[in-house]
SEVEXMAR-651199 format. One record per residue: residue in one letter; x, y, z of N, C-alpha, C in turn. Coordinates in nm, 2 decimals. Example, Ala and Ser with C-alpha at 12.3 -4.5 7.8 and 13.67 -1.06 7.14 Angstrom:
BEGIN
("a" (1.32 -0.57 0.78) (1.23 -0.45 0.78) (1.32 -0.33 0.78))
("s" (1.28 -0.22 0.71) (1.37 -0.11 0.71) (1.29 0.00 0.79))
***
This chain:
BEGIN
("m" (-0.67 1.34 4.93) (-0.68 1.22 4.85) (-0.77 1.24 4.73))
("n" (-0.88 1.31 4.76) (-0.98 1.33 4.65) (-0.92 1.41 4.54))
("i" (-0.83 1.51 4.57) (-0.77 1.59 4.47) (-0.68 1.51 4.38))
("v" (-0.61 1.41 4.44) (-0.52 1.32 4.37) (-0.60 1.24 4.27))
("k" (-0.71 1.18 4.31) (-0.80 1.11 4.22) (-0.84 1.19 4.10))
("h" (-0.89 1.31 4.13) (-0.93 1.40 4.02) (-0.82 1.44 3.92))
("t" (-0.70 1.46 3.98) (-0.59 1.50 3.89) (-0.55 1.38 3.80))
("v" (-0.55 1.26 3.86) (-0.52 1.14 3.78) (-0.63 1.12 3.67))
("t" (-0.75 1.14 3.71) (-0.86 1.12 3.61) (-0.85 1.22 3.50))
("i" (-0.82 1.34 3.53) (-0.81 1.45 3.43) (-0.69 1.42 3.34))
("a" (-0.58 1.38 3.39) (-0.47 1.34 3.31) (-0.49 1.23 3.22))
("a" (-0.56 1.13 3.27) (-0.60 1.01 3.18) (-0.69 1.05 3.07))
("l" (-0.79 1.13 3.10) (-0.88 1.18 3.00) (-0.81 1.26 2.89))
("a" (-0.72 1.35 2.94) (-0.64 1.43 2.84) (-0.56 1.35 2.75))
("g" (-0.50 1.24 2.80) (-0.42 1.15 2.72) (-0.51 1.08 2.62))
("m" (-0.63 1.04 2.66) (-0.72 0.97 2.57) (-0.76 1.06 2.45))
("f" (-0.79 1.19 2.49) (-0.83 1.28 2.38) (-0.72 1.31 2.29))
("a" (-0.59 1.32 2.34) (-0.48 1.35 2.26) (-0.46 1.23 2.16))
("a" (-0.47 1.11 2.21) (-0.45 0.99 2.13) (-0.56 0.98 2.02))
("a" (-0.68 1.02 2.06) (-0.79 1.01 1.96) (-0.78 1.11 1.85))
("g" (-0.71 1.23 1.88) (-0.69 1.33 1.79) (-0.59 1.30 1.68))
("a" (-0.50 1.21 1.71) (-0.40 1.17 1.61) (-0.46 1.06 1.52))
("s" (-0.45 1.09 1.39) (-0.50 0.99 1.30) (-0.40 0.88 1.27))
("a" (-0.45 0.76 1.25) (-0.37 0.65 1.22) (-0.35 0.64 1.07))
("a" (-0.22 0.63 1.03) (-0.19 0.62 0.89) (-0.21 0.47 0.86))
("t" (-0.23 0.44 0.73) (-0.25 0.31 0.68) (-0.15 0.27 0.57))
("l" (-0.15 0.15 0.53) (-0.06 0.11 0.42) (-0.09 0.19 0.30))
("g" (-0.21 0.22 0.27) (-0.24 0.30 0.16) (-0.18 0.44 0.17))
("d" (-0.18 0.50 0.29) (-0.11 0.63 0.30) (0.04 0.61 0.27))
("c" (0.10 0.51 0.32) (0.24 0.48 0.29) (0.27 0.47 0.14))
("n" (0.18 0.40 0.07) (0.20 0.38 -0.07) (0.18 0.51 -0.14))
("k" (0.09 0.59 -0.10) (0.06 0.72 -0.17) (0.18 0.81 -0.14))
("m" (0.23 0.81 -0.02) (0.35 0.90 0.01) (0.48 0.85 -0.06))
("a" (0.49 0.72 -0.07) (0.61 0.67 -0.15) (0.61 0.71 -0.29))
("t" (0.49 0.71 -0.35) (0.48 0.76 -0.49) (0.52 0.91 -0.50))
("q" (0.47 0.99 -0.41) (0.50 1.13 -0.41) (0.65 1.16 -0.39))
("v" (0.71 1.08 -0.30) (0.85 1.10 -0.27) (0.93 1.06 -0.40))
("n" (0.90 0.95 -0.46) (0.97 0.90 -0.58) (0.96 1.01 -0.69))
("r" (0.84 1.06 -0.71) (0.83 1.17 -0.81) (0.91 1.29 -0.77))
("a" (0.91 1.33 -0.64) (0.98 1.45 -0.60) (1.13 1.43 -0.61))
("l" (1.18 1.31 -0.58) (1.32 1.28 -0.60) (1.36 1.28 -0.74))
("s" (1.28 1.23 -0.83) (1.32 1.24 -0.98) (1.32 1.38 -1.03))
("e" (1.22 1.46 -0.98) (1.21 1.60 -1.03) (1.31 1.69 -0.97))
("n" (1.37 1.65 -0.86) (1.47 1.74 -0.78) (1.60 1.67 -0.77))
("a" (1.65 1.60 -0.87) (1.77 1.52 -0.86) (1.89 1.60 -0.83))
("t" (1.89 1.73 -0.86) (2.00 1.81 -0.83) (1.99 1.89 -0.70))
("s" (1.89 1.86 -0.62) (1.87 1.93 -0.50) (1.99 1.91 -0.40))
("a" (2.02 2.02 -0.33) (2.13 2.00 -0.23) (2.09 1.91 -0.12))
("n" (1.96 1.88 -0.10) (1.92 1.79 0.01) (1.88 1.65 -0.05))
("i" (1.93 1.61 -0.16) (1.89 1.49 -0.22) (1.93 1.37 -0.14))
("n" (2.05 1.37 -0.08) (2.10 1.26 0.00) (2.01 1.24 0.13))
("a" (1.99 1.35 0.19) (1.90 1.35 0.31) (1.76 1.30 0.28))
("a" (1.71 1.35 0.17) (1.57 1.30 0.13) (1.57 1.16 0.10))
("q" (1.67 1.11 0.03) (1.68 0.96 0.00) (1.69 0.88 0.13))
("k" (1.76 0.93 0.23) (1.77 0.86 0.36) (1.63 0.86 0.42))
("e" (1.56 0.97 0.42) (1.42 0.98 0.48) (1.33 0.88 0.40))
("k" (1.35 0.87 0.27) (1.27 0.78 0.19) (1.29 0.63 0.24))
("q" (1.42 0.60 0.26) (1.45 0.47 0.30) (1.39 0.44 0.44))
("l" (1.40 0.53 0.53) (1.34 0.52 0.66) (1.19 0.50 0.65))
("g" (1.13 0.58 0.57) (0.98 0.57 0.55) (0.94 0.43 0.50))
("s" (1.02 0.38 0.40) (0.99 0.25 0.35) (1.01 0.14 0.46))
("y" (1.11 0.16 0.53) (1.14 0.06 0.64) (1.02 0.05 0.74))
("y" (0.99 0.17 0.79) (0.88 0.17 0.89) (0.75 0.13 0.83))
("c" (0.72 0.16 0.71) (0.59 0.11 0.65) (0.59 -0.04 0.63))
("t" (0.71 -0.09 0.60) (0.72 -0.24 0.59) (0.70 -0.31 0.72))
("m" (0.74 -0.24 0.83) (0.73 -0.29 0.96) (0.60 -0.26 1.03))
("d" (0.50 -0.22 0.95) (0.36 -0.18 0.99) (0.36 -0.07 1.09))
("s" (0.46 0.02 1.09) (0.46 0.14 1.17) (0.43 0.25 1.07))
("y" (0.31 0.26 1.03) (0.27 0.35 0.92) (0.28 0.49 0.95))
("n" (0.25 0.53 1.08) (0.26 0.67 1.12) (0.41 0.72 1.11))
("k" (0.50 0.64 1.15) (0.64 0.67 1.15) (0.69 0.68 1.00))
("g" (0.64 0.58 0.92) (0.68 0.58 0.78) (0.63 0.71 0.71))
("v" (0.51 0.75 0.73) (0.45 0.87 0.67) (0.53 0.99 0.72))
("e" (0.57 0.99 0.85) (0.65 1.10 0.90) (0.78 1.12 0.82))
("h" (0.85 1.01 0.80) (0.97 1.01 0.72) (0.95 1.05 0.58))
("y" (0.85 1.00 0.52) (0.82 1.04 0.38) (0.79 1.19 0.37))
("t" (0.71 1.24 0.47) (0.68 1.38 0.48) (0.81 1.46 0.49))
("q" (0.90 1.42 0.57) (1.03 1.49 0.59) (1.11 1.49 0.46))
("a" (1.10 1.38 0.38) (1.17 1.38 0.25) (1.11 1.48 0.16))
("l" (0.98 1.49 0.16) (0.92 1.59 0.07) (0.95 1.73 0.12))
("t" (0.96 1.75 0.25) (1.00 1.88 0.30) (1.14 1.92 0.26))
("l" (1.23 1.83 0.27) (1.37 1.85 0.23) (1.38 1.89 0.08))
("l" (1.28 1.84 0.00) (1.28 1.86 -0.14) (1.20 1.98 -0.18))
("g" (1.14 2.05 -0.08) (1.06 2.17 -0.10) (0.92 2.14 -0.16))
("q" (0.87 2.02 -0.13) (0.74 1.98 -0.18) (0.63 2.00 -0.08))
("k" (0.66 2.02 0.04) (0.56 2.04 0.15) (0.59 2.16 0.23))
***
């Protein structure tokens, strides 16, 4: 029984440390990323990945509008990656 308590405690602490290590994005981060993506889209209008990047931009905008800033930033980052900017 004691080993079960210790295992559960260790697992809970590990989860807390993992959550604390992830930084929370803000609306400001979303706005900054949106600007970068817009610039990258205009500079790479002939990219083979333009459609996929535009879709990622739309998803980024959607999630940022819904206050899911981390997810929004993830999609904006993916758009930049598709355009060779990250």
